[in-house]
Biopython code that builds the backbone (N, CA, C, O; Angstrom):
import numpy as np
from Bio.PDB.StructureBuilder import StructureBuilder

atoms = [
    (1, "MET", "N", (-17.784, 46.852, -12.780)),
    (1, "MET", "CA", (-16.316, 46.732, -12.659)),
    (1, "MET", "C", (-16.730, 45.553, -13.526)),
    (1, "MET", "O", (-17.804, 44.965, -13.399)),
    (2, "ARG", "N", (-15.797, 45.259, -14.409)),
    (2, "ARG", "CA", (-15.783, 43.354, -14.220)),
    (2, "ARG", "C", (-15.276, 42.988, -13.876)),
    (2, "ARG", "O", (-14.435, 43.717, -13.350)),
    (3, "GLU", "N", (-15.075, 41.515, -13.693)),
    (3, "GLU", "CA", (-14.587, 40.328, -12.342)),
    (3, "GLU", "C", (-13.661, 39.727, -13.780)),
    (3, "GLU", "O", (-14.033, 39.948, -14.932)),
    (4, "GLN", "N", (-12.435, 38.959, -13.431)),
    (4, "GLN", "CA", (-12.042, 39.205, -13.881)),
    (4, "GLN", "C", (-11.541, 37.517, -13.604)),
    (4, "GLN", "O", (-11.272, 37.307, -12.421)),
    (5, "THR", "N", (-11.344, 36.003, -14.764)),
    (5, "THR", "CA", (-11.420, 34.817, -14.365)),
    (5, "THR", "C", (-10.090, 34.552, -15.048)),
    (5, "THR", "O", (-9.316, 35.305, -15.639)),
    (6, "MET", "N", (-10.072, 33.698, -14.875)),
    (6, "MET", "CA", (-8.373, 33.111, -15.744)),
    (6, "MET", "C", (-8.917, 31.526, -16.113)),
    (6, "MET", "O", (-9.676, 30.638, -15.723)),
    (7, "ASP", "N", (-7.544, 32.018, -17.583)),
    (7, "ASP", "CA", (-7.621, 30.412, -18.125)),
    (7, "ASP", "C", (-8.110, 29.450, -18.188)),
    (7, "ASP", "O", (-8.419, 29.323, -17.003)),
    (8, "ASP", "N", (-8.487, 28.530, -18.692)),
    (8, "ASP", "CA", (-8.534, 27.597, -18.262)),
    (8, "ASP", "C", (-7.192, 26.826, -18.097)),
    (8, "ASP", "O", (-7.224, 25.869, -17.323)),
    (9, "ASP", "N", (-5.520, 27.235, -18.984)),
    (9, "ASP", "CA", (-4.398, 26.586, -17.484)),
    (9, "ASP", "C", (-3.832, 27.113, -16.441)),
    (9, "ASP", "O", (-3.112, 26.587, -15.592)),
    (10, "SER", "N", (-4.364, 28.666, -16.603)),
    (10, "SER", "CA", (-4.351, 29.086, -15.156)),
    (10, "SER", "C", (-4.850, 28.129, -14.010)),
    (10, "SER", "O", (-4.075, 27.576, -13.230)),
    (11, "LEU", "N", (-6.696, 27.935, -13.972)),
    (11, "LEU", "CA", (-6.498, 27.074, -13.931)),
    (11, "LEU", "C", (-6.347, 25.861, -13.119)),
    (11, "LEU", "O", (-6.337, 25.747, -11.893)),
    (12, "ASP", "N", (-6.198, 24.731, -14.294)),
    (12, "ASP", "CA", (-4.936, 24.118, -13.838)),
    (12, "ASP", "C", (-4.333, 23.702, -13.410)),
    (12, "ASP", "O", (-4.233, 22.625, -12.822)),
    (13, "ALA", "N", (-3.352, 25.056, -13.752)),
    (13, "ALA", "CA", (-1.984, 25.312, -12.990)),
    (13, "ALA", "C", (-2.151, 26.084, -11.748)),
    (13, "ALA", "O", (-1.227, 26.769, -11.311)),
    (14, "LEU", "N", (-3.153, 26.010, -11.234)),
    (14, "LEU", "CA", (-3.316, 26.077, -9.825)),
    (14, "LEU", "C", (-3.719, 25.528, -8.865)),
    (14, "LEU", "O", (-3.263, 25.689, -7.733)),
    (15, "VAL", "N", (-4.770, 24.686, -9.217)),
    (15, "VAL", "CA", (-5.613, 23.205, -9.178)),
    (15, "VAL", "C", (-4.026, 22.026, -8.770)),
    (15, "VAL", "O", (-3.853, 21.479, -7.681)),
    (16, "MET", "N", (-3.061, 21.909, -10.018)),
    (16, "MET", "CA", (-2.615, 21.198, -10.199)),
    (16, "MET", "C", (-1.509, 21.898, -8.185)),
    (16, "MET", "O", (-1.342, 21.318, -7.112)),
    (17, "GLU", "N", (-1.144, 23.117, -8.629)),
    (17, "GLU", "CA", (-0.188, 23.714, -7.144)),
    (17, "GLU", "C", (-0.747, 23.501, -6.102)),
    (17, "GLU", "O", (0.028, 23.507, -5.146)),
    (18, "GLN", "N", (-2.239, 23.227, -5.756)),
    (18, "GLN", "CA", (-2.526, 23.014, -4.686)),
    (18, "GLN", "C", (-2.113, 21.623, -4.578)),
    (18, "GLN", "O", (-1.153, 21.153, -3.967)),
    (19, "ARG", "N", (-3.343, 20.828, -5.541)),
    (19, "ARG", "CA", (-2.592, 18.963, -4.882)),
    (19, "ARG", "C", (-1.453, 18.428, -4.276)),
    (19, "ARG", "O", (-1.393, 17.770, -3.238)),
    (20, "GLU", "N", (0.314, 19.114, -5.757)),
    (20, "GLU", "CA", (1.120, 19.637, -4.785)),
    (20, "GLU", "C", (2.082, 19.563, -4.063)),
    (20, "GLU", "O", (3.257, 19.223, -3.929)),
    (21, "ASP", "N", (0.476, 20.351, -3.278)),
    (21, "ASP", "CA", (1.534, 21.082, -1.440)),
    (21, "ASP", "C", (-0.045, 20.115, -0.924)),
    (21, "ASP", "O", (0.267, 19.062, -1.481)),
    (22, "LEU", "N", (-0.799, 19.946, -0.571)),
    (22, "LEU", "CA", (-1.149, 18.714, 0.040)),
    (22, "LEU", "C", (-0.403, 17.650, -0.327)),
    (22, "LEU", "O", (0.149, 17.414, 0.747)),
    (23, "VAL", "N", (-0.076, 17.001, -0.932)),
    (23, "VAL", "CA", (0.644, 15.762, -1.146)),
    (23, "VAL", "C", (2.242, 15.765, -0.462)),
    (23, "VAL", "O", (2.781, 14.953, 0.290)),
    (24, "GLY", "N", (2.781, 17.151, -1.121)),
    (24, "GLY", "CA", (3.826, 18.156, 0.464)),
    (24, "GLY", "C", (3.499, 17.642, 1.303)),
    (24, "GLY", "O", (3.905, 16.522, 1.614)),
    (25, "GLN", "N", (2.501, 18.430, 2.051)),
    (25, "GLN", "CA", (2.108, 18.200, 3.660)),
    (25, "GLN", "C", (1.798, 17.204, 3.890)),
    (25, "GLN", "O", (1.924, 17.174, 5.114)),
    (26, "ILE", "N", (1.383, 16.090, 3.531)),
    (26, "ILE", "CA", (1.127, 14.394, 3.779)),
    (26, "ILE", "C", (2.243, 14.001, 3.900)),
    (26, "ILE", "O", (2.760, 13.289, 4.760)),
    (27, "TRP", "N", (2.699, 14.559, 2.860)),
    (27, "TRP", "CA", (4.794, 14.140, 3.349)),
    (27, "TRP", "C", (5.301, 14.393, 4.858)),
    (27, "TRP", "O", (5.652, 13.578, 5.712)),
    (28, "GLN", "N", (5.240, 15.455, 4.887)),
    (28, "GLN", "CA", (6.341, 15.669, 5.788)),
    (28, "GLN", "C", (5.940, 15.100, 7.130)),
    (28, "GLN", "O", (6.618, 14.519, 7.978)),
    (29, "TYR", "N", (4.301, 15.511, 7.090)),
    (29, "TYR", "CA", (3.895, 14.555, 8.338)),
    (29, "TYR", "C", (3.669, 13.402, 8.625)),
    (29, "TYR", "O", (3.168, 12.875, 9.619)),
    (30, "THR", "N", (4.216, 12.879, 7.347)),
    (30, "THR", "CA", (4.405, 11.247, 7.808)),
    (30, "THR", "C", (6.005, 10.339, 8.252)),
    (30, "THR", "O", (6.429, 9.383, 8.902)),
    (31, "LEU", "N", (6.422, 11.440, 7.373)),
    (31, "LEU", "CA", (8.447, 12.047, 7.828)),
    (31, "LEU", "C", (8.365, 12.078, 8.895)),
    (31, "LEU", "O", (8.742, 11.205, 9.676)),
    (32, "ALA", "N", (7.792, 13.214, 9.178)),
    (32, "ALA", "CA", (8.552, 13.199, 10.448)),
    (32, "ALA", "C", (7.118, 11.991, 11.731)),
    (32, "ALA", "O", (7.369, 12.261, 12.906)),
    (33, "LEU", "N", (6.010, 11.012, 11.629)),
    (33, "LEU", "CA", (5.700, 10.673, 12.681)),
    (33, "LEU", "C", (6.516, 9.027, 12.935)),
    (33, "LEU", "O", (6.800, 8.389, 13.949)),
    (34, "GLU", "N", (6.743, 8.708, 11.038)),
    (34, "GLU", "CA", (7.736, 8.223, 10.993)),
    (34, "GLU", "C", (9.298, 8.519, 11.590)),
    (34, "GLU", "O", (10.022, 7.627, 12.033)),
    (35, "ARG", "N", (9.594, 9.665, 11.529)),
    (35, "ARG", "CA", (11.051, 9.902, 12.779)),
    (35, "ARG", "C", (10.196, 9.174, 14.623)),
    (35, "ARG", "O", (10.802, 8.468, 15.430)),
    (36, "TYR", "N", (8.735, 9.672, 14.765)),
    (36, "TYR", "CA", (8.169, 10.085, 16.192)),
    (36, "TYR", "C", (8.347, 8.164, 16.698)),
    (36, "TYR", "O", (8.539, 7.744, 17.839)),
    (37, "VAL", "N", (8.217, 7.416, 15.545)),
    (37, "VAL", "CA", (7.407, 6.098, 15.759)),
    (37, "VAL", "C", (9.620, 5.673, 16.357)),
    (37, "VAL", "O", (10.204, 5.400, 17.406)),
    (38, "VAL", "N", (9.908, 5.830, 15.263)),
    (38, "VAL", "CA", (11.631, 5.877, 15.928)),
    (38, "VAL", "C", (11.509, 5.594, 17.023)),
    (38, "VAL", "O", (11.739, 4.584, 17.688)),
    (39, "LYS", "N", (11.010, 6.839, 17.265)),
    (39, "LYS", "CA", (11.370, 7.637, 19.005)),
    (39, "LYS", "C", (10.993, 6.517, 19.778)),
    (39, "LYS", "O", (11.748, 5.925, 20.548)),
    (40, "LEU", "N", (9.827, 6.242, 19.561)),
    (40, "LEU", "CA", (9.272, 5.561, 20.575)),
    (40, "LEU", "C", (9.619, 3.693, 20.691)),
    (40, "LEU", "O", (9.378, 2.881, 21.585)),
    (41, "ARG", "N", (10.380, 3.536, 19.119)),
    (41, "ARG", "CA", (10.803, 2.183, 20.230)),
    (41, "ARG", "C", (12.320, 2.054, 20.564)),
    (41, "ARG", "O", (12.946, 1.065, 20.944)),
    (42, "ASN", "N", (12.819, 3.578, 20.268)),
    (42, "ASN", "CA", (14.097, 3.344, 21.006)),
    (42, "ASN", "C", (13.762, 2.743, 22.872)),
    (42, "ASN", "O", (14.159, 1.871, 23.646)),
    (43, "GLN", "N", (13.007, 3.634, 22.845)),
    (43, "GLN", "CA", (12.094, 3.798, 24.226)),
    (43, "GLN", "C", (11.740, 2.742, 24.565)),
    (43, "GLN", "O", (11.980, 2.579, 25.762)),
    (44, "VAL", "N", (11.307, 1.969, 24.138)),
    (44, "VAL", "CA", (10.429, 0.371, 24.501)),
    (44, "VAL", "C", (11.904, -0.246, 24.784)),
    (44, "VAL", "O", (12.097, -1.035, 25.710)),
    (45, "ASN", "N", (13.164, 0.288, 23.695)),
    (45, "ASN", "CA", (13.833, -0.713, 23.886)),
    (45, "ASN", "C", (14.554, -0.258, 25.115)),
    (45, "ASN", "O", (14.959, -1.052, 25.965)),
    (46, "ARG", "N", (14.686, 0.869, 25.180)),
    (46, "ARG", "CA", (15.346, 1.096, 26.253)),
    (46, "ARG", "C", (14.772, 0.182, 28.000)),
    (46, "ARG", "O", (15.467, -0.660, 28.569)),
    (47, "LEU", "N", (13.832, 0.516, 28.341)),
    (47, "LEU", "CA", (12.594, 0.021, 28.829)),
    (47, "LEU", "C", (13.035, -2.120, 28.949)),
    (47, "LEU", "O", (13.737, -2.746, 29.743)),
    (48, "ALA", "N", (12.510, -2.400, 28.195)),
    (48, "ALA", "CA", (13.158, -3.911, 27.837)),
    (48, "ALA", "C", (14.233, -3.956, 28.308)),
    (48, "ALA", "O", (14.401, -4.391, 29.447)),
    (49, "MET", "N", (15.252, -3.508, 27.531)),
    (49, "MET", "CA", (16.182, -3.975, 28.244)),
    (49, "MET", "C", (17.471, -3.537, 29.797)),
    (49, "MET", "O", (18.669, -3.784, 29.941)),
    (50, "LYS", "N", (16.486, -2.842, 30.657)),
    (50, "LYS", "CA", (16.298, -2.807, 31.981)),
    (50, "LYS", "C", (15.634, -3.533, 32.504)),
    (50, "LYS", "O", (15.974, -4.072, 33.557)),
    (51, "ALA", "N", (14.217, -3.805, 31.770)),
    (51, "ALA", "CA", (14.332, -4.603, 32.612)),
    (51, "ALA", "C", (14.507, -6.184, 32.734)),
    (51, "ALA", "O", (13.865, -6.942, 33.460)),
    (52, "GLY", "N", (15.651, -6.527, 31.745)),
    (52, "GLY", "CA", (16.157, -7.690, 31.169)),
    (52, "GLY", "C", (16.006, -8.500, 29.927)),
    (52, "GLY", "O", (16.721, -9.425, 29.541)),
    (53, "GLU", "N", (14.807, -7.916, 29.297)),
    (53, "GLU", "CA", (13.947, -8.807, 28.670)),
    (53, "GLU", "C", (14.026, -8.556, 26.648)),
    (53, "GLU", "O", (14.217, -7.350, 26.490)),
    (54, "GLN", "N", (13.973, -9.013, 25.735)),
    (54, "GLN", "CA", (14.349, -8.968, 24.945)),
    (54, "GLN", "C", (13.991, -7.800, 24.425)),
    (54, "GLN", "O", (12.961, -7.279, 24.851)),
    (55, "LEU", "N", (14.655, -7.234, 23.540)),
    (55, "LEU", "CA", (14.075, -6.407, 22.728)),
    (55, "LEU", "C", (13.460, -6.544, 21.769)),
    (55, "LEU", "O", (13.765, -7.136, 20.733)),
    (56, "PRO", "N", (12.131, -5.765, 22.164)),
    (56, "PRO", "CA", (10.837, -6.196, 21.578)),
    (56, "PRO", "C", (10.720, -6.015, 19.617)),
    (56, "PRO", "O", (10.044, -6.621, 18.786)),
    (57, "TYR", "N", (12.293, -4.273, 19.436)),
    (57, "TYR", "CA", (11.752, -3.781, 18.349)),
    (57, "TYR", "C", (13.570, -3.711, 17.691)),
    (57, "TYR", "O", (14.233, -2.675, 17.636)),
    (58, "PRO", "N", (14.204, -5.556, 17.116)),
    (58, "PRO", "CA", (15.751, -5.145, 17.116)),
    (58, "PRO", "C", (16.053, -4.295, 15.961)),
    (58, "PRO", "O", (17.205, -3.862, 15.952)),
    (59, "GLU", "N", (15.303, -3.952, 14.987)),
    (59, "GLU", "CA", (14.713, -2.811, 14.010)),
    (59, "GLU", "C", (14.452, -2.356, 14.085)),
    (59, "GLU", "O", (13.422, -2.265, 13.416)),
    (60, "ILE", "N", (14.833, -1.005, 15.118)),
    (60, "ILE", "CA", (13.547, 0.289, 15.399)),
    (60, "ILE", "C", (13.306, 1.045, 13.299)),
    (60, "ILE", "O", (12.235, 0.872, 12.716)),
    (61, "GLU", "N", (14.048, 1.500, 12.875)),
    (61, "GLU", "CA", (13.428, 1.756, 11.297)),
    (61, "GLU", "C", (12.214, 2.077, 10.907)),
    (61, "GLU", "O", (11.249, 1.345, 11.125)),
    (62, "SER", "N", (12.157, 2.905, 10.452)),
    (62, "SER", "CA", (10.976, 2.624, 9.685)),
    (62, "SER", "C", (10.191, 2.706, 8.356)),
    (62, "SER", "O", (9.535, 3.745, 8.280)),
    (63, "ASP", "N", (10.089, 1.907, 7.319)),
    (63, "ASP", "CA", (10.134, 1.132, 5.490)),
    (63, "ASP", "C", (8.399, 2.078, 5.777)),
    (63, "ASP", "O", (7.777, 1.028, 5.611)),
    (64, "PHE", "N", (7.644, 2.767, 5.956)),
    (64, "PHE", "CA", (6.841, 3.659, 6.006)),
    (64, "PHE", "C", (6.577, 4.008, 4.313)),
    (64, "PHE", "O", (5.850, 3.693, 3.370)),
    (65, "SER", "N", (7.700, 4.873, 4.669)),
    (65, "SER", "CA", (7.255, 6.037, 3.322)),
    (65, "SER", "C", (7.299, 5.616, 1.960)),
    (65, "SER", "O", (6.816, 5.862, 0.854)),
    (66, "THR", "N", (8.447, 4.544, 2.806)),
    (66, "THR", "CA", (9.007, 3.176, 1.166)),
    (66, "THR", "C", (7.672, 2.437, 0.783)),
    (66, "THR", "O", (6.850, 2.622, -0.114)),
    (67, "ARG", "N", (7.770, 1.577, 1.756)),
    (67, "ARG", "CA", (6.310, 0.772, 0.678)),
    (67, "ARG", "C", (5.397, 1.146, 0.373)),
    (67, "ARG", "O", (4.721, 0.530, -0.451)),
    (68, "TYR", "N", (4.665, 3.277, 1.353)),
    (68, "TYR", "CA", (3.672, 2.907, 0.501)),
    (68, "TYR", "C", (3.181, 4.409, -0.268)),
    (68, "TYR", "O", (2.153, 4.957, -0.667)),
    (69, "PHE", "N", (4.428, 4.615, -0.193)),
    (69, "PHE", "CA", (4.537, 6.353, -1.163)),
    (69, "PHE", "C", (5.704, 6.120, -2.094)),
    (69, "PHE", "O", (4.948, 5.973, -3.054)),
    (70, "ILE", "N", (7.064, 5.939, -2.706)),
    (70, "ILE", "CA", (7.823, 6.023, -3.641)),
    (70, "ILE", "C", (6.909, 4.270, -4.462)),
    (70, "ILE", "O", (6.683, 3.947, -5.628)),
    (71, "ASP", "N", (6.731, 3.806, -3.568)),
    (71, "ASP", "CA", (5.381, 2.281, -4.059)),
    (71, "ASP", "C", (4.657, 3.006, -4.957)),
    (71, "ASP", "O", (4.565, 2.794, -6.167)),
    (72, "HIS", "N", (4.322, 3.574, -4.536)),
    (72, "HIS", "CA", (3.172, 4.010, -5.049)),
    (72, "HIS", "C", (3.089, 3.948, -6.915)),
    (72, "HIS", "O", (4.059, 3.564, -7.569)),
    (73, "PRO", "N", (1.971, 4.326, -7.470)),
    (73, "PRO", "CA", (2.168, 4.185, -9.109)),
    (73, "PRO", "C", (2.468, 5.404, -9.575)),
    (73, "PRO", "O", (3.412, 5.716, -10.301)),
    (74, "ASP", "N", (1.325, 6.317, -8.966)),
    (74, "ASP", "CA", (2.160, 8.022, -8.990)),
    (74, "ASP", "C", (2.698, 8.914, -8.510)),
    (74, "ASP", "O", (2.639, 10.130, -8.697)),
    (75, "PHE", "N", (3.707, 7.777, -7.325)),
    (75, "PHE", "CA", (5.050, 9.126, -7.662)),
    (75, "PHE", "C", (5.240, 9.338, -8.216)),
    (75, "PHE", "O", (4.136, 9.824, -8.461)),
    (76, "HIS", "N", (5.781, 9.570, -9.045)),
    (76, "HIS", "CA", (6.363, 9.745, -10.905)),
    (76, "HIS", "C", (5.657, 11.756, -11.136)),
    (76, "HIS", "O", (6.304, 12.710, -11.567)),
    (77, "GLU", "N", (4.062, 11.736, -10.610)),
    (77, "GLU", "CA", (3.726, 12.522, -10.555)),
    (77, "GLU", "C", (4.163, 13.831, -9.415)),
    (77, "GLU", "O", (4.530, 14.983, -9.649)),
    (78, "PHE", "N", (3.959, 13.148, -8.194)),
    (78, "PHE", "CA", (5.042, 14.145, -7.097)),
    (78, "PHE", "C", (6.402, 14.305, -6.661)),
    (78, "PHE", "O", (6.830, 14.895, -5.670)),
    (79, "ALA", "N", (7.260, 13.425, -7.942)),
    (79, "ALA", "CA", (8.722, 12.961, -7.477)),
    (79, "ALA", "C", (8.864, 14.194, -6.630)),
    (79, "ALA", "O", (8.862, 14.038, -5.409)),
    (80, "ALA", "N", (9.007, 15.608, -7.220)),
    (80, "ALA", "CA", (9.405, 16.398, -6.868)),
    (80, "ALA", "C", (9.054, 16.765, -5.073)),
    (80, "ALA", "O", (9.469, 16.734, -3.914)),
    (81, "VAL", "N", (8.272, 17.009, -5.729)),
    (81, "VAL", "CA", (7.523, 17.548, -3.840)),
    (81, "VAL", "C", (7.264, 16.253, -2.953)),
    (81, "VAL", "O", (6.932, 16.385, -1.775)),
    (82, "LEU", "N", (7.454, 14.740, -3.656)),
    (82, "LEU", "CA", (8.635, 13.705, -2.149)),
    (82, "LEU", "C", (9.896, 13.482, -2.971)),
    (82, "LEU", "O", (10.180, 12.301, -3.174)),
    (83, "SER", "N", (10.504, 14.182, -3.354)),
    (83, "SER", "CA", (12.377, 13.815, -2.799)),
    (83, "SER", "C", (12.592, 14.968, -1.726)),
    (83, "SER", "O", (13.475, 15.783, -1.996)),
    (84, "ALA", "N", (11.987, 15.106, -0.710)),
    (84, "ALA", "CA", (12.491, 15.864, 0.224)),
    (84, "ALA", "C", (12.491, 14.878, 1.536)),
    (84, "ALA", "O", (11.556, 14.192, 1.949)),
    (85, "GLU", "N", (13.674, 14.998, 2.010)),
    (85, "GLU", "CA", (13.641, 13.634, 2.746)),
    (85, "GLU", "C", (13.359, 13.789, 4.593)),
    (85, "GLU", "O", (12.895, 13.038, 5.451)),
    (86, "GLU", "N", (13.859, 15.021, 4.587)),
    (86, "GLU", "CA", (14.119, 15.590, 5.556)),
    (86, "GLU", "C", (13.171, 15.957, 6.100)),
    (86, "GLU", "O", (12.650, 16.813, 5.385)),
    (87, "ALA", "N", (12.279, 15.714, 7.528)),
    (87, "ALA", "CA", (10.856, 16.292, 7.629)),
    (87, "ALA", "C", (10.996, 17.576, 8.326)),
    (87, "ALA", "O", (11.835, 17.709, 9.217)),
    (88, "THR", "N", (10.089, 18.683, 7.906)),
    (88, "THR", "CA", (10.541, 20.060, 8.712)),
    (88, "THR", "C", (9.060, 19.899, 9.450)),
    (88, "THR", "O", (8.624, 21.005, 9.767)),
    (89, "TRP", "N", (8.189, 18.816, 9.800)),
    (89, "TRP", "CA", (7.296, 19.299, 11.006)),
    (89, "TRP", "C", (7.741, 18.857, 12.633)),
    (89, "TRP", "O", (8.294, 17.821, 13.002)),
    (90, "MET", "N", (7.452, 19.611, 13.154)),
    (90, "MET", "CA", (7.728, 19.361, 15.040)),
    (90, "MET", "C", (7.086, 18.037, 15.555)),
    (90, "MET", "O", (5.955, 17.572, 15.703)),
    (91, "ILE", "N", (8.281, 17.695, 15.738)),
    (91, "ILE", "CA", (6.965, 15.668, 16.578)),
    (91, "ILE", "C", (7.789, 15.715, 17.912)),
    (91, "ILE", "O", (8.995, 15.517, 18.061)),
    (92, "PRO", "N", (6.660, 16.083, 19.015)),
    (92, "PRO", "CA", (7.342, 16.367, 19.971)),
    (92, "PRO", "C", (8.391, 15.008, 20.903)),
    (92, "PRO", "O", (8.870, 13.956, 20.479)),
    (93, "ASP", "N", (8.407, 15.303, 21.543)),
    (93, "ASP", "CA", (10.336, 15.595, 22.371)),
    (93, "ASP", "C", (9.721, 14.168, 23.085)),
    (93, "ASP", "O", (10.397, 13.547, 23.905)),
]
sb = StructureBuilder()
sb.init_structure("model")
sb.init_model(0)
sb.init_chain("A")
sb.init_seg("    ")
for serial, (resi, resn, name, xyz) in enumerate(atoms, 1):
    if name == "N":
        sb.init_residue(resn, " ", resi, " ")
    sb.init_atom(name, np.array(xyz, "f"), 0.0, 1.0, " ", f" {name:<3s}", serial, name[0])
structure = sb.get_structure()
């Protein structure tokens, strides 16, 4: 039986698809972690308010994804994968 081999173009396309999948998974995980950080900051702020202390996080939103992904020089290569703004990974309550 003869083995089927992939031509160079098909192999390149498969490698790129796998790279995009990896970047997309990392992106989704990052978005989920950001949402979790915001939840934790909210909880800390509520505890500080109950204790009559100053809010440790007056600005609870995170800009991690903007600072480390969107400004990356290779962002354009994965722009379609990174354009998703809604995290699909589950985060703990």
